[in-house]
KOLLUMTI-228638 format. One record per residue (C-alpha): residue number from 1; x, y, z; residue in one letter. Coordinates in Angstrom, 1 decimal. Layout:
N
REC   k      X      Y      Z r
REC NUM      X      Y      Z A
...
% end
This chain:
534
REC   k      X      Y      Z r
REC   1   29.5   -0.3 -146.2 X
REC   2   31.2    2.3 -144.4 X
REC   3   29.1    4.7 -142.2 X
REC   4   29.2    8.3 -143.2 X
REC   5   28.1    9.4 -139.7 X
REC   6   30.2   11.8 -137.4 X
REC   7   31.9   10.3 -134.5 X
REC   8   30.3    9.8 -131.2 X
REC   9   29.3   13.1 -129.3 X
REC  10   30.1   13.2 -125.6 X
REC  11   26.9   13.0 -123.6 X
REC  12   27.6   16.4 -122.0 X
REC  13   27.6   18.3 -125.2 X
REC  14   24.6   16.4 -127.0 X
REC  15   22.5   19.3 -128.5 X
REC  16   19.0   19.4 -127.5 X
REC  17   16.2   18.6 -129.9 X
REC  18   15.8   21.5 -132.5 X
REC  19   12.8   23.9 -132.1 X
REC  20   11.4   23.0 -135.3 X
REC  21    8.1   20.7 -134.7 X
REC  22    8.7   16.9 -135.2 X
REC  23    6.9   15.0 -137.9 X
REC  24    4.3   12.7 -136.9 X
REC  25    5.0    9.2 -138.2 X
REC  26    1.4    8.7 -139.4 X
REC  27    2.1   11.8 -141.7 X
REC  28    5.0   10.0 -143.3 X
REC  29    3.3    6.9 -143.8 X
REC  30    0.4    8.8 -145.5 X
REC  31    2.6   10.0 -148.3 X
REC  32    1.7    7.8 -151.2 X
REC  33    4.6    8.7 -153.3 X
REC  34    6.8    6.9 -150.8 X
REC  35    5.0    3.7 -150.5 X
REC  36    6.1    3.1 -146.9 X
REC  37    4.4    0.2 -144.8 X
REC  38    4.3   -0.3 -141.0 X
REC  39    4.9   -4.0 -140.6 X
REC  40    5.8   -4.3 -136.8 X
REC  41    5.7   -2.1 -133.7 X
REC  42    3.2    0.0 -132.1 X
REC  43    1.1    2.0 -134.5 X
REC  44    0.5    5.0 -132.0 X
REC  45   -0.7    8.2 -133.3 X
REC  46    1.7   10.2 -131.0 X
REC  47    5.0    8.7 -132.4 X
REC  48    7.0   11.6 -133.8 X
REC  49   10.2   11.9 -136.0 X
REC  50   12.9   14.7 -135.6 X
REC  51   15.0   13.7 -138.4 X
REC  52   16.1   11.0 -140.8 X
REC  53   19.5    9.3 -140.7 X
REC  54   20.9    6.4 -142.8 X
REC  55   23.5    4.1 -141.2 X
REC  56   24.7    0.5 -141.9 X
REC  57   26.6    0.0 -138.6 X
REC  58   25.9   -3.1 -136.7 X
REC  59   25.6   -0.9 -133.6 X
REC  60   24.3    2.6 -134.5 X
REC  61   23.9    3.7 -130.9 X
REC  62   26.9    6.0 -130.9 X
REC  63   25.9    7.9 -133.9 X
REC  64   22.1    8.7 -132.7 X
REC  65   20.9   11.5 -130.9 X
REC  66   17.4   10.5 -130.4 X
REC  67   14.2   10.9 -132.1 X
REC  68   15.6    9.6 -135.7 X
REC  69   13.9    7.6 -138.3 X
REC  70   17.0    5.2 -138.9 X
REC  71   17.1    3.8 -142.5 X
REC  72   19.2    0.7 -143.4 X
REC  73   19.3   -1.7 -146.3 X
REC  74   20.6   -4.6 -144.2 X
REC  75   24.2   -4.5 -145.3 X
REC  76   25.3   -4.9 -141.8 X
REC  77   23.3   -8.2 -141.2 X
REC  78   25.7  -11.1 -140.8 X
REC  79   25.5  -14.0 -143.3 X
REC  80   24.9  -17.6 -142.1 X
REC  81   27.7  -19.1 -140.1 X
REC  82   29.6  -21.6 -142.0 X
REC  83   30.9  -25.1 -140.4 X
REC  84   33.0  -24.1 -137.3 X
REC  85   32.2  -20.5 -137.4 X
REC  86   31.1  -18.8 -134.2 X
REC  87   28.4  -16.1 -135.1 X
REC  88   25.1  -15.1 -133.6 X
REC  89   22.0  -16.4 -135.0 X
REC  90   19.4  -13.9 -136.5 X
REC  91   17.3  -13.7 -133.4 X
REC  92   20.0  -12.8 -131.3 X
REC  93   21.6  -10.4 -133.7 X
REC  94   18.5   -8.5 -134.3 X
REC  95   17.3   -8.4 -130.7 X
REC  96   20.6   -6.8 -129.8 X
REC  97   20.4   -4.5 -132.8 X
REC  98   17.0   -3.1 -132.1 X
REC  99   17.5   -2.9 -128.4 X
REC 100   20.3   -0.6 -129.0 X
REC 101   18.4    1.6 -131.2 X
REC 102   15.7    1.8 -128.6 X
REC 103   18.4    2.6 -126.0 X
REC 104   19.6    5.6 -128.2 X
REC 105   16.1    6.8 -128.3 X
REC 106   15.5    6.1 -132.1 X
REC 107   11.8    6.9 -133.0 X
REC 108   11.6    4.3 -135.7 X
REC 109   13.3    2.0 -138.2 X
REC 110   13.1    1.9 -141.9 X
REC 111   14.3   -1.3 -143.7 X
REC 112   15.0   -0.9 -147.5 X
REC 113   14.2   -4.0 -150.0 X
REC 114   16.8   -4.5 -152.6 X
REC 115   19.6   -4.8 -153.5 X
REC 116   20.7   -6.8 -150.3 X
REC 117   17.4   -8.2 -149.0 X
REC 118   14.3   -9.2 -151.0 X
REC 119   12.2   -9.2 -148.0 X
REC 120   12.5   -7.9 -144.3 X
REC 121   14.1  -10.6 -142.1 X
REC 122   11.4  -12.2 -139.9 X
REC 123   13.8  -12.0 -136.8 X
REC 124   13.8   -8.3 -137.3 X
REC 125   10.2   -7.8 -137.3 X
REC 126    9.9  -10.0 -134.2 X
REC 127   12.6   -7.9 -132.4 X
REC 128   10.8   -4.9 -133.3 X
REC 129    7.5   -6.1 -132.1 X
REC 130    9.3   -7.2 -128.8 X
REC 131   11.0   -3.9 -128.1 X
REC 132    8.0   -1.6 -129.4 X
REC 133   10.0    0.0 -132.2 X
REC 134    7.9    0.8 -135.3 X
REC 135    9.3   -1.0 -138.2 X
REC 136    8.7    0.6 -141.9 X
REC 137    9.2   -1.4 -145.1 X
REC 138   10.7    0.7 -147.8 X
REC 139    9.9   -0.6 -151.2 X
REC 140   12.8   -0.8 -153.7 X
REC 141   11.5    2.2 -155.9 X
REC 142   11.9    4.6 -152.9 X
REC 143   15.3    5.9 -152.1 X
REC 144   16.6    6.9 -148.7 X
REC 145   17.3   10.2 -149.9 X
REC 146   13.6   10.5 -150.9 X
REC 147   12.5    9.7 -147.5 X
REC 148   14.9   12.0 -146.0 X
REC 149   13.6   14.8 -148.3 X
REC 150   10.0   14.0 -147.4 X
REC 151   10.9   14.1 -143.6 X
REC 152   12.3   17.8 -144.2 X
REC 153    9.4   18.9 -146.3 X
REC 154    7.0   17.8 -143.6 X
REC 155    9.1   19.5 -141.0 X
REC 156    9.1   22.8 -143.0 X
REC 157    5.3   22.5 -143.2 X
REC 158    5.1   21.9 -139.5 X
REC 159    7.4   24.8 -138.7 X
REC 160    5.3   27.3 -140.9 X
REC 161    2.1   26.0 -139.2 X
REC 162    3.7   26.6 -135.7 X
REC 163    4.9   30.2 -136.7 X
REC 164    1.5   30.9 -137.9 X
REC 165   -0.2   29.6 -134.8 X
REC 166    2.3   31.5 -132.6 X
REC 167    1.5   34.7 -134.6 X
REC 168   -2.3   34.3 -134.3 X
REC 169   -2.0   33.6 -130.5 X
REC 170    0.1   36.9 -130.1 X
REC 171   -2.4   38.8 -131.9 X
REC 172   -5.2   37.2 -130.0 X
REC 173   -3.7   37.8 -126.6 X
REC 174   -2.9   41.7 -127.7 X
REC 175   -6.4   41.9 -128.2 X
REC 176   -7.6   40.2 -125.2 X
REC 177   -5.3   42.7 -122.9 X
REC 178   -7.3   45.7 -124.7 X
REC 179  -10.8   44.4 -123.3 X
REC 180  -12.4   46.0 -120.3 X
REC 181  -11.6   42.7 -118.4 X
REC 182   -7.9   42.2 -119.8 X
REC 183   -6.7   39.8 -117.1 X
REC 184   -9.5   37.1 -117.4 X
REC 185   -9.5   37.7 -121.3 X
REC 186   -5.8   36.9 -121.4 X
REC 187   -6.2   33.9 -119.3 X
REC 188   -8.9   32.6 -121.5 X
REC 189   -7.0   33.1 -124.7 X
REC 190   -3.7   31.6 -123.1 X
REC 191   -5.8   28.4 -121.9 X
REC 192   -7.5   28.1 -125.5 X
REC 193   -4.2   28.6 -127.2 X
REC 194   -2.4   26.0 -125.3 X
REC 195   -5.4   23.7 -125.0 X
REC 196   -5.4   23.6 -121.3 X
REC 197   -5.6   25.6 -117.9 X
REC 198   -4.2   28.8 -116.9 X
REC 199   -4.2   30.8 -113.6 X
REC 200   -2.8   33.8 -112.2 X
REC 201   -1.5   33.8 -108.3 X
REC 202   -1.1   36.8 -106.1 X
REC 203    1.9   37.6 -104.1 X
REC 204    0.6   35.6 -101.1 X
REC 205    0.0   32.5 -103.3 X
REC 206   -3.7   32.9 -103.6 X
REC 207   -5.4   32.0 -107.0 X
REC 208   -6.7   35.4 -108.3 X
REC 209   -8.2   33.9 -111.6 X
REC 210   -8.1   30.8 -113.8 X
REC 211   -9.6   30.0 -117.1 X
REC 212   -9.6   26.8 -119.3 X
REC 213   -9.7   23.0 -118.2 X
REC 214   -6.9   21.1 -116.7 X
REC 215   -6.0   18.4 -119.4 X
REC 216   -6.8   14.7 -118.4 X
REC 217   -4.1   12.5 -117.4 X
REC 218   -2.0   11.0 -120.2 X
REC 219   -2.1    7.9 -120.5 X
REC 220   -5.5    7.8 -118.6 X
REC 221   -4.8    6.1 -115.3 X
REC 222   -7.2    4.8 -112.7 X
REC 223   -8.0    7.2 -109.7 X
REC 224   -5.4    7.0 -107.0 X
REC 225   -4.4    9.2 -104.1 X
REC 226   -2.1   12.0 -105.1 X
REC 227   -1.8   15.8 -105.6 X
REC 228   -4.0   17.2 -108.3 X
REC 229   -2.2   19.1 -111.1 X
REC 230   -3.7   22.4 -109.9 X
REC 231   -2.2   21.8 -106.4 X
REC 232    1.2   21.1 -107.8 X
REC 233    1.2   24.1 -109.9 X
REC 234    0.3   26.3 -107.0 X
REC 235    3.4   24.7 -105.3 X
REC 236    5.4   25.7 -108.4 X
REC 237    4.3   29.2 -108.2 X
REC 238    5.7   29.4 -104.7 X
REC 239    9.2   28.3 -106.1 X
REC 240    9.4   31.3 -108.5 X
REC 241    8.0   33.9 -106.3 X
REC 242   10.7   36.1 -105.1 X
REC 243   11.7   35.8 -101.5 X
REC 244   14.7   37.7 -100.5 X
REC 245   15.3   35.6  -97.2 X
REC 246   15.6   32.5  -99.3 X
REC 247   18.1   34.0 -101.9 X
REC 248   17.6   34.4 -105.9 X
REC 249   14.3   32.6 -107.4 X
REC 250   14.1   31.0 -110.8 X
REC 251   12.3   32.9 -113.5 X
REC 252   10.3   29.7 -114.3 X
REC 253    9.6   26.2 -113.0 X
REC 254    8.1   23.0 -114.5 X
REC 255    6.8   19.8 -113.5 X
REC 256    4.9   16.9 -114.9 X
REC 257    2.0   15.2 -113.1 X
REC 258    0.1   12.3 -115.0 X
REC 259    1.3   13.3 -118.2 X
REC 260    0.0   17.0 -117.6 X
REC 261    2.9   19.6 -118.2 X
REC 262    2.9   22.3 -115.7 X
REC 263    4.9   25.6 -115.9 X
REC 264    4.9   28.6 -113.6 X
REC 265    6.4   32.0 -114.7 X
REC 266    7.4   34.8 -112.4 X
REC 267    5.8   38.1 -113.7 X
REC 268    8.2   40.9 -114.4 X
REC 269    6.5   43.4 -112.3 X
REC 270    8.4   42.3 -109.3 X
REC 271    5.5   42.1 -106.9 X
REC 272    5.1   38.3 -106.5 X
REC 273    2.4   37.9 -109.2 X
REC 274    2.9   34.4 -110.9 X
REC 275    1.4   32.8 -114.0 X
REC 276    0.5   29.1 -113.9 X
REC 277    0.1   27.0 -117.1 X
REC 278   -1.1   23.2 -117.3 X
REC 279   -1.1   21.9 -120.9 X
REC 280   -1.0   18.6 -122.4 X
REC 281    2.5   19.1 -124.3 X
REC 282    5.4   21.2 -123.9 X
REC 283    6.2   22.7 -127.3 X
REC 284    8.6   25.8 -127.9 X
REC 285    5.6   27.5 -129.7 X
REC 286    3.6   26.9 -126.3 X
REC 287    6.4   28.4 -124.3 X
REC 288    6.6   31.3 -126.5 X
REC 289    2.7   31.9 -126.3 X
REC 290    2.9   31.5 -122.4 X
REC 291    5.9   34.1 -122.4 X
REC 292    3.9   36.6 -124.4 X
REC 293    0.9   36.3 -122.0 X
REC 294    3.2   36.7 -119.1 X
REC 295    4.7   40.0 -120.5 X
REC 296    0.9   41.3 -120.9 X
REC 297    0.1   40.2 -117.4 X
REC 298    3.0   41.8 -115.9 X
REC 299    1.7   45.1 -117.3 X
REC 300   -1.7   44.3 -116.3 X
REC 301   -0.9   43.6 -112.8 X
REC 302    0.3   47.2 -112.2 X
REC 303    4.0   47.5 -113.6 X
REC 304    3.5   51.2 -114.4 X
REC 305    1.1   52.0 -111.6 X
REC 306    2.9   50.3 -108.7 X
REC 307    5.5   51.8 -106.6 X
REC 308    8.4   50.0 -108.4 X
REC 309    7.0   51.3 -111.8 X
REC 310    6.9   54.9 -110.6 X
REC 311   10.5   54.4 -109.1 X
REC 312   11.8   53.4 -112.5 X
REC 313   10.1   56.2 -114.1 X
REC 314   11.7   58.5 -111.6 X
REC 315   15.0   56.8 -112.3 X
REC 316   14.8   57.3 -116.0 X
REC 317   13.9   60.9 -115.5 X
REC 318   16.9   61.7 -113.3 X
REC 319   19.1   59.9 -115.7 X
REC 320   18.0   62.1 -118.6 X
REC 321   18.5   65.2 -116.4 X
REC 322   22.2   64.2 -115.8 X
REC 323   22.3   62.0 -112.6 X
REC 324   24.9   59.4 -112.4 X
REC 325   23.7   55.7 -112.5 X
REC 326   24.8   55.0 -108.9 X
REC 327   22.6   58.0 -107.8 X
REC 328   19.5   56.5 -109.2 X
REC 329   20.2   52.9 -108.7 X
REC 330   18.5   52.7 -105.3 X
REC 331   15.2   53.5 -107.1 X
REC 332   15.5   50.3 -109.1 X
REC 333   16.0   48.1 -106.1 X
REC 334   19.0   46.1 -105.2 X
REC 335   22.7   46.9 -105.6 X
REC 336   24.0   44.2 -107.9 X
REC 337   22.8   43.6 -111.4 X
REC 338   23.4   41.4 -114.3 X
REC 339   23.6   42.4 -118.1 X
REC 340   22.2   40.1 -120.5 X
REC 341   22.7   40.4 -124.3 X
REC 342   20.7   37.8 -126.5 X
REC 343   20.1   37.3 -130.3 X
REC 344   17.6   35.0 -131.8 X
REC 345   19.4   31.4 -132.2 X
REC 346   20.6   30.5 -135.7 X
REC 347   19.6   32.8 -138.5 X
REC 348   16.5   33.9 -137.0 X
REC 349   14.9   37.4 -137.8 X
REC 350   15.8   40.3 -135.8 X
REC 351   13.9   40.4 -132.5 X
REC 352   10.8   42.5 -132.3 X
REC 353    9.4   44.4 -129.4 X
REC 354    7.2   41.5 -128.4 X
REC 355    9.8   38.7 -128.4 X
REC 356   12.1   41.0 -126.7 X
REC 357    9.5   41.7 -124.0 X
REC 358    8.8   38.1 -123.6 X
REC 359   12.5   37.3 -123.3 X
REC 360   12.8   39.9 -120.6 X
REC 361    9.7   38.4 -118.6 X
REC 362   11.3   34.7 -118.9 X
REC 363   14.6   36.4 -117.5 X
REC 364   12.5   38.0 -114.6 X
REC 365   13.0   41.8 -115.5 X
REC 366   11.1   44.4 -117.1 X
REC 367   14.1   46.5 -118.0 X
REC 368   14.7   45.7 -121.5 X
REC 369   16.3   47.4 -124.7 X
REC 370   15.1   45.9 -128.0 X
REC 371   17.1   48.1 -130.4 X
REC 372   18.9   46.6 -133.3 X
REC 373   19.9   42.8 -133.7 X
REC 374   20.7   42.4 -130.1 X
REC 375   18.3   42.4 -127.1 X
REC 376   19.8   43.9 -123.8 X
REC 377   18.1   43.0 -120.5 X
REC 378   19.1   44.5 -117.1 X
REC 379   18.4   41.7 -114.6 X
REC 380   18.5   42.1 -110.6 X
REC 381   21.6   40.3 -109.3 X
REC 382   19.4   38.1 -107.1 X
REC 383   18.2   36.2 -110.0 X
REC 384   20.3   33.5 -112.1 X
REC 385   19.5   34.0 -115.7 X
REC 386   19.1   30.6 -117.5 X
REC 387   19.4   29.6 -121.2 X
REC 388   16.1   30.5 -123.0 X
REC 389   14.7   28.5 -125.9 X
REC 390   15.2   29.9 -129.2 X
REC 391   17.8   32.5 -127.8 X
REC 392   21.7   32.8 -127.8 X
REC 393   22.6   34.8 -124.7 X
REC 394   25.7   36.3 -123.2 X
REC 395   25.8   37.1 -119.3 X
REC 396   27.9   39.5 -117.6 X
REC 397   29.3   39.2 -113.9 X
REC 398   27.2   40.8 -111.3 X
REC 399   28.0   44.4 -111.1 X
REC 400   27.1   47.5 -109.1 X
REC 401   25.9   50.8 -110.9 X
REC 402   29.3   52.2 -111.5 X
REC 403   30.3   48.9 -113.3 X
REC 404   27.3   48.7 -115.5 X
REC 405   29.2   49.9 -118.6 X
REC 406   31.9   47.3 -117.9 X
REC 407   29.1   44.7 -117.4 X
REC 408   27.7   45.7 -120.8 X
REC 409   31.0   45.0 -122.5 X
REC 410   31.4   41.6 -120.9 X
REC 411   27.8   40.5 -121.9 X
REC 412   28.4   41.7 -125.5 X
REC 413   31.6   39.6 -125.6 X
REC 414   30.0   36.7 -123.9 X
REC 415   27.4   36.6 -126.6 X
REC 416   30.2   36.9 -129.3 X
REC 417   31.6   33.8 -127.9 X
REC 418   28.4   32.0 -127.5 X
REC 419   27.6   32.7 -131.3 X
REC 420   31.1   31.5 -132.3 X
REC 421   31.0   28.1 -130.3 X
REC 422   27.3   27.6 -131.0 X
REC 423   26.3   27.5 -127.4 X
REC 424   22.8   28.6 -125.9 X
REC 425   24.6   30.7 -123.2 X
REC 426   27.9   31.7 -122.1 X
REC 427   28.7   33.5 -118.7 X
REC 428   31.6   35.9 -118.1 X
REC 429   33.7   34.4 -115.5 X
REC 430   35.1   36.9 -113.0 X
REC 431   38.0   35.2 -110.9 X
REC 432   41.4   36.5 -109.6 X
REC 433   44.1   36.2 -112.6 X
REC 434   47.9   36.5 -112.7 X
REC 435   47.5   40.1 -114.0 X
REC 436   45.8   41.1 -110.8 X
REC 437   49.4   40.8 -109.2 X
REC 438   50.7   43.6 -111.3 X
REC 439   50.0   47.3 -110.2 X
REC 440   47.1   48.5 -112.4 X
REC 441   48.8   51.7 -113.2 X
REC 442   52.1   49.7 -114.3 X
REC 443   49.8   47.2 -116.1 X
REC 444   47.9   49.9 -118.0 X
REC 445   51.3   51.7 -118.9 X
REC 446   52.5   48.5 -120.3 X
REC 447   49.5   47.6 -122.2 X
REC 448   49.4   51.3 -124.0 X
REC 449   53.1   50.7 -124.8 X
REC 450   52.6   47.4 -126.2 X
REC 451   49.4   47.9 -128.1 X
REC 452   50.3   51.6 -129.3 X
REC 453   51.0   50.3 -132.9 X
REC 454   47.4   48.9 -133.4 X
REC 455   45.7   51.1 -130.8 X
REC 456   44.6   53.8 -133.4 X
REC 457   42.6   51.2 -135.3 X
REC 458   39.7   49.6 -133.1 X
REC 459   38.9   46.8 -135.9 X
REC 460   42.3   45.5 -135.2 X
REC 461   42.3   45.4 -131.5 X
REC 462   38.9   43.8 -131.3 X
REC 463   39.8   41.3 -133.9 X
REC 464   42.9   40.5 -132.2 X
REC 465   41.1   40.1 -128.8 X
REC 466   38.3   38.0 -130.2 X
REC 467   41.0   35.8 -132.2 X
REC 468   43.0   35.2 -129.1 X
REC 469   39.9   34.5 -126.9 X
REC 470   38.8   31.6 -129.5 X
REC 471   42.4   30.1 -129.7 X
REC 472   43.2   31.2 -132.8 X
REC 473   40.3   30.0 -134.6 X
REC 474   39.6   31.7 -138.0 X
REC 475   36.1   30.4 -138.5 X
REC 476   34.7   31.1 -135.1 X
REC 477   36.3   34.5 -135.1 X
REC 478   34.5   35.3 -138.3 X
REC 479   31.3   34.3 -136.6 X
REC 480   31.7   36.1 -133.6 X
REC 481   32.7   39.4 -135.5 X
REC 482   30.2   38.9 -138.4 X
REC 483   33.0   39.2 -141.0 X
REC 484   34.5   36.8 -143.4 X
REC 485   37.3   34.5 -142.6 X
REC 486   39.7   36.1 -145.0 X
REC 487   39.1   39.5 -143.4 X
REC 488   40.3   37.8 -140.0 X
REC 489   43.4   36.7 -141.5 X
REC 490   44.1   39.8 -143.0 X
REC 491   43.6   41.9 -139.9 X
REC 492   45.6   39.3 -137.9 X
REC 493   48.7   39.6 -140.5 X
REC 494   48.3   43.3 -140.2 X
REC 495   48.4   43.0 -136.5 X
REC 496   51.5   40.8 -136.5 X
REC 497   53.2   43.2 -138.9 X
REC 498   52.6   46.4 -136.9 X
REC 499   53.6   44.7 -133.5 X
REC 500   56.6   43.3 -135.3 X
REC 501   56.0   40.0 -133.6 X
REC 502   55.3   36.3 -134.1 X
REC 503   51.6   35.5 -133.1 X
REC 504   52.4   31.8 -133.1 X
REC 505   54.5   32.2 -130.2 X
REC 506   52.5   31.2 -127.0 X
REC 507   54.5   33.8 -124.9 X
REC 508   53.7   36.4 -127.2 X
REC 509   50.1   35.5 -127.3 X
REC 510   50.0   35.4 -123.5 X
REC 511   51.5   38.9 -123.3 X
REC 512   49.1   40.5 -125.8 X
REC 513   46.1   38.9 -123.8 X
REC 514   47.1   40.4 -120.6 X
REC 515   47.7   43.8 -122.3 X
REC 516   44.3   43.7 -124.0 X
REC 517   42.6   42.9 -120.7 X
REC 518   44.1   46.2 -119.4 X
REC 519   43.3   48.1 -122.5 X
REC 520   40.5   50.3 -121.7 X
REC 521   38.2   47.8 -119.9 X
REC 522   38.4   44.8 -117.3 X
REC 523   35.5   43.2 -119.2 X
REC 524   37.4   40.7 -121.5 X
REC 525   36.6   36.9 -121.3 X
REC 526   38.7   34.6 -119.5 X
REC 527   42.1   34.1 -121.0 X
REC 528   42.6   31.2 -123.3 X
REC 529   45.3   28.7 -123.5 X
REC 530   47.9   29.3 -126.2 X
REC 531   47.3   27.1 -129.3 X
REC 532   48.3   26.7 -133.0 X
REC 533   45.8   28.6 -135.0 X
REC 534   43.8   26.5 -137.3 X
% end
């Protein structure tokens, strides 16, 4: 039977596991309407499934991403070899088949009875026991689509429960921050919500407060010499603590000791405070809860009462009274800054103030604007923003205060490109280009002349710029501009008519691209290679 799977995905572009919580295999086995039966492999309670996939390929390895329940009716199983034929025996065949599933990260295998096989081949049962792969028997009355639907139903239920858990945690953390002893109260709530241990470290690395209990090793191991999780977490705190002499520090750092997941978050106060968390698991929901706690602790450790907070307040007042950005920038500290534009990944709801603040804290900044559908964060140039779970981000090139407006444009266009290409993060690349060999005044005059027919309609110029940057892709341009693809076609056709030129000509595309780079801002994305439109 031909396989309907997509072609193999290169390792560099394999997507990460989606943020939706996985489904315990035990929950699927508990569904009486499916009648699934575990007949081989381990019966571990922590075995989880991220999705269900059907394949009749003899080697499904290239088509698996990891975490699947692979369903097969055994169409691929070779028949017994006739006289003079050279074919592998059932033991060798199933051993190779199961080993490839395990190597690809498959979570479990479901074997359907009828119409091909009346029973599960004993050699397959033995191979699954050997390689530790759970094997499920799927009865004739249960269709593979029914199993896949059950997986998605359980995933939806788990997603709803996770959202409810995160929401309740946010509310409890906010209530804790309003208590007379806010820092210990927030740490207690955080430790309770992640079922682990939380600590606050001072600028000198001293543990100022902690709450909860460090999770036991998993799996349990006999006592042996080695650093305790608390000691390793203290070292992680030193990794994220800002130190000018050692260059930029990451906003967070992670490690694992004996199955205990450790994470350190640099608090946005900029004073060197660090939040450390030790938990038995590392789920997206736990990361969100810890990020909310880091925002609250950033405020509680003196953001508004500190000298840096007072300086930022002074900078805001001076800007409101008419001062230029470069005049107030010294109050904020540092000469170079990076602008980050971010939107929730997928079709998530518009960000609220709490999620925007959590994102800013993860990026290592307290300068955040959560207006509209896009969160904008101004990050010190000594930090390197990384991709954040659940967010799609566009990053500008480092800019001094007089270039903040251009950096804002760069970040906006990088975000549009990230959404169009389904990338978690896109950075604006600032490098010398061929256009830099032309005197700026001459380049700007040429751009104004060439683009004059469309310059009066911003929608046309922006559509043309985005379309060129995405190699003439109608669909990705529509996603980047949040319009219908037919609208993109109509606008591009209108541009071609007004410019009286052939947009399929690569020379024309290149000339228009250089002109658009000079038209009003230097903040466009990197020039694309000319290709035929889709």
